[in-house]
C-alpha positions in Angstrom: -3.7 12.6 0.5 -5.5 12.2 -2.9 -2.4 13.6 -4.6 -0.1 11.0 -3.1 -2.5 8.1 -4.0 -2.8 9.5 -7.5 1.0 9.5 -7.8 1.2 6.0 -6.5 -1.4 4.9 -9.0 0.7 6.4 -11.8 3.8 4.7 -10.5 2.0 1.4 -10.3 0.9 1.7 -14.0 4.5 2.4 -15.0 5.7 -0.6 -13.1 3.0 -2.8 -14.6 4.1 -1.7 -18.1 7.7 -2.4 -17.3 6.9 -5.9 -15.9 4.9 -6.9 -18.9 6.9 -5.0 -21.6 3.6 -3.6 -22.9 3.4 -0.3 -24.8 2.7 3.0 -23.1 -0.7 3.3 -24.8 -1.9 0.0 -23.3 -4.9 0.1 -21.0 -3.5 0.4 -17.5 -6.2 -1.7 -15.7 -5.7 -4.5 -18.2 -1.9 -4.5 -17.7 -2.3 -4.4 -13.9 -4.7 -7.4 -14.2 -2.2 -9.4 -16.2 0.6 -8.7 -13.7 -1.6 -9.5 -10.7 -1.0 -6.1 -9.0 -3.8 -5.1 -6.5 -5.0 -1.5 -6.5 -3.1 0.9 -4.3 -6.1 1.7 -2.2 -6.6 -2.0 -1.3 -2.9 -2.4 -0.6 -2.8 0.6 1.7 -5.9 -0.8 3.5 -4.1 -4.1 3.9 -1.0 -2.4 5.3 -3.0 -0.3 7.8 -4.8 -3.5 9.0 -1.5 -5.3 9.5 0.0 -2.4 11.5 -3.1 -2.3 13.7 -2.7 -6.0 14.4 1.0 -5.6 15.1 0.3 -2.6 17.5 -2.5 -4.5 19.3 -0.2 -7.5 19.8 2.5 -5.6 21.7 2.7 -6.3 25.4 2.0 -3.3 27.7 5.3 -3.7 29.6 7.4 -3.1 26.5 9.1 0.3 26.3 7.8 0.9 22.8 4.2 0.3 23.9 4.3 3.5 26.1 5.5 5.5 23.1 2.8 4.1 20.8 0.1 4.6 23.3 1.0 8.2 23.7 1.0 8.6 19.9 -2.4 7.0 19.3 -4.3 8.8 22.0 
C-alpha cells in the first residue's frame, strides 16, 4: 500500500509542476501549495469517508445492498 501512495505522491508532484509551469527542481510542497492540491493521504481519507456515507445511505431492499453487505462482513 505504501508503494502505491508513494507513486501517487510522485504523480501529484508532476501534475503540480505541469499546472504551474515550474521547473523540475522546484520544491514540490511549495508548488502543491500554490496549486491548491491537498495531500494524497487526505484525499484518500475523504474518498473513503464519502464511500462509507454512500454505503450507509443505501436502502436495505435494494439488490446492491445485499451484495455490499456480503462484501463488508
